[in-house]
C-alpha positions as CSV (number, residue, x, y, z in Angstrom):
1,P,32.9,165.8,-88.2
2,F,32.5,164.5,-91.8
3,D,29.1,164.4,-92.3
4,R,27.5,165.0,-95.9
5,Q,23.8,165.6,-96.6
6,R,21.9,166.0,-99.3
7,L,18.9,168.5,-98.7
8,P,16.4,167.4,-101.8
9,L,13.3,170.3,-102.0
10,V,10.5,168.0,-104.8
11,I,8.0,169.8,-106.3
12,E,5.3,167.5,-108.2
13,H,1.7,168.2,-109.3
14,R,-0.4,166.3,-106.8
15,W,-3.2,164.9,-109.3
16,Q,-2.3,166.3,-113.2
17,G,0.2,164.0,-114.5
18,S,3.0,164.3,-117.2
19,E,0.1,164.3,-119.4
20,K,-1.0,167.6,-118.7
21,L,2.3,169.4,-116.7
22,V,5.8,168.6,-117.7
23,F,8.5,170.7,-114.7
24,V,11.2,172.0,-117.1
25,P,14.4,173.2,-115.2
26,D,14.9,176.6,-116.1
27,D,18.9,176.8,-117.0
28,L,18.9,180.3,-118.0
29,A,17.9,181.9,-115.1
30,A,21.5,180.8,-113.5
31,R,23.6,183.5,-114.3
32,G,26.8,182.1,-115.5
33,G,25.6,178.8,-115.0
34,D,25.8,179.0,-111.4
35,L,22.6,177.6,-110.1
36,R,23.7,178.7,-106.3
37,D,24.2,182.7,-106.7
38,A,21.1,182.2,-109.3
39,F,19.0,180.3,-106.7
40,L,19.9,180.6,-103.1
41,A,19.6,184.2,-101.5
42,G,22.9,186.5,-101.2
43,G,25.1,185.4,-98.7
44,L,22.8,182.4,-97.3
45,E,24.6,179.9,-95.2
46,I,24.1,177.3,-92.3
47,H,26.3,177.1,-89.0
48,D,28.8,175.0,-89.1
49,W,28.2,173.2,-93.0
50,R,29.7,174.8,-95.6
51,I,27.5,174.6,-99.2
52,E,29.6,172.4,-101.7
53,R,27.4,172.3,-104.8
54,V,23.8,173.1,-105.5
55,S,21.7,171.2,-108.8
56,H,18.5,170.7,-110.4
57,R,16.7,168.5,-112.7
58,S,13.2,166.8,-113.7
59,F,12.2,163.8,-114.2
60,S,9.0,161.4,-114.1
61,K,7.7,159.1,-111.6
62,Q,5.6,156.1,-112.0
63,Y,3.2,155.4,-110.0
64,E,1.5,151.9,-109.6
65,T,-1.8,153.1,-108.2
66,D,-4.6,155.6,-109.2
67,F,-4.8,157.1,-105.1
68,G,-8.8,156.8,-105.1
69,P,-10.9,157.9,-106.8
70,I,-8.2,159.3,-109.8
71,D,-9.5,158.3,-113.1
72,R,-7.3,156.2,-115.2
73,D,-8.4,157.7,-118.0
74,E,-7.2,161.0,-117.2
75,W,-3.7,159.9,-115.4
76,Q,-1.8,157.1,-116.5
77,G,0.4,157.5,-113.2
78,R,2.9,159.0,-114.7
79,S,3.9,162.6,-112.5
80,S,6.4,164.7,-114.4
81,R,9.0,165.7,-111.0
82,Y,11.2,168.7,-110.1
83,E,14.1,168.4,-107.8
84,F,15.9,170.9,-106.1
85,C,19.1,169.7,-104.4
86,I,21.6,171.5,-102.1
87,D,24.8,169.2,-101.1
88,I,26.2,170.6,-97.9
89,H,29.2,169.2,-95.8
90,R,30.1,169.7,-92.3
91,T,33.1,172.3,-91.8
92,V,36.5,170.4,-90.2
93,L,38.2,173.0,-88.5
94,R,35.7,173.4,-85.7
95,Y,35.5,169.9,-84.9
96,A,39.6,169.8,-85.3
97,V,39.5,172.5,-82.5
98,K,36.7,171.7,-79.9
99,L,37.1,167.9,-80.7
100,L,40.0,166.4,-81.5
101,L,42.4,168.8,-79.6
102,P,40.8,168.1,-76.6
103,L,40.6,164.1,-77.4
104,T,44.5,164.6,-78.4
105,V,45.5,166.2,-75.1
106,A,43.4,163.5,-73.2
107,V,44.7,160.6,-75.0
108,A,48.5,161.8,-74.1
109,M,47.6,162.2,-70.5
110,G,47.3,158.5,-70.6
111,F,50.3,157.7,-72.5
112,I,52.2,159.7,-70.0
113,V,52.1,156.8,-67.6
114,F,54.6,155.1,-70.0
115,W,56.9,157.8,-68.4
116,I,56.8,157.0,-64.6
117,H,58.9,154.2,-62.8
118,P,56.8,151.5,-62.0
119,E,57.0,152.5,-58.0
120,H,55.0,155.3,-58.5
121,F,51.9,152.7,-59.4
122,D,49.6,155.1,-57.7
123,A,50.3,157.7,-59.8
124,K,50.2,156.0,-62.9
125,I,47.1,154.4,-62.3
126,C,45.0,157.8,-61.3
127,L,46.6,159.8,-64.2
128,G,45.2,156.9,-66.5
129,I,42.0,157.1,-64.5
130,L,42.1,160.7,-64.9
131,A,42.4,160.1,-68.7
132,L,39.5,157.9,-69.4
133,L,36.9,160.5,-67.3
134,N,38.3,163.3,-69.2
135,C,37.2,161.7,-72.4
136,I,34.1,160.4,-71.0
137,G,33.1,164.2,-70.4
138,L,34.3,165.5,-73.4
139,H,31.7,162.7,-74.9
140,I,29.1,163.9,-72.9
141,A,29.7,167.3,-73.8
142,H,30.3,167.3,-77.2
143,A,27.3,164.6,-77.7
144,G,24.9,167.7,-76.5
145,H,25.8,169.4,-79.7
146,L,24.3,166.8,-82.4
147,P,21.0,165.7,-82.9
148,E,19.6,162.4,-81.9
149,A,21.3,160.3,-84.6
150,G,20.3,156.7,-85.0
151,Y,23.9,155.7,-85.8
152,V,26.7,155.5,-84.6
153,V,28.6,159.1,-86.0
154,K,32.4,159.9,-86.5
155,A,32.7,161.8,-83.7
156,D,32.0,158.7,-81.9
157,L,33.9,156.4,-83.2
158,F,37.0,158.4,-82.7
159,F,35.7,158.8,-78.8
160,I,35.4,154.9,-78.4
161,D,39.3,154.4,-80.0
162,S,40.3,156.9,-77.2
163,Y,38.2,155.2,-74.9
164,L,40.2,151.6,-75.8
165,M,43.5,153.7,-75.9
166,I,43.5,155.0,-72.8
167,C,42.1,151.2,-71.4
168,L,44.8,149.5,-72.8
169,C,47.3,151.8,-71.2
170,L,45.4,151.0,-67.7
171,V,46.1,147.6,-68.1
172,E,49.3,147.8,-69.3
173,V,50.1,149.7,-66.1
174,V,48.3,147.2,-64.0
175,Y,50.4,144.3,-65.6
176,E,53.6,146.1,-65.3
177,Q,52.9,146.9,-61.4
178,V,52.5,142.8,-61.3
179,L,55.8,142.1,-62.9
180,H,57.5,144.7,-60.5
181,L,55.7,143.2,-57.3
182,E,57.0,139.8,-58.6
183,G,60.4,141.5,-59.0
184,K,60.4,141.1,-63.0
185,E,61.4,144.7,-63.6
186,A,63.4,143.4,-66.4
């Protein structure tokens, strides 16, 4: 839910180096200095994302290769580049309602076991397992809405923390039952 991305668009001429062609950002085209209004279509929205900032710049890139048939006398390996970037971040409200609220309810279900008397072990263990299954179901449903990523995202960390809390509740319920059966209720 707290994901931030930078979407760059980089333009560079393939054969003409900075000796012949130099890209220069057109700052005068930005009305009132706002690149977003000047360069993005009016009303442009990306679902579940908020555009934070739009920027552009030009710079030189030095290549250490001649890319084969390019004549080194004409091109010294330095090229001019223009980069247009859009910085975006995910909206948090959607995740608060669709992810954090149900996850909080599931974890709270797991914590209810602390208010049930030790005599009702069956109800306590069933409630804890139900809370754990609810978290697993939420995790599977939520994972279907995210793109595949080769790293752990913050939403996964929320679920891992929830699994850990509920499992600790179940361990406490079992330990409490052992003490109850040994007559050590105090």
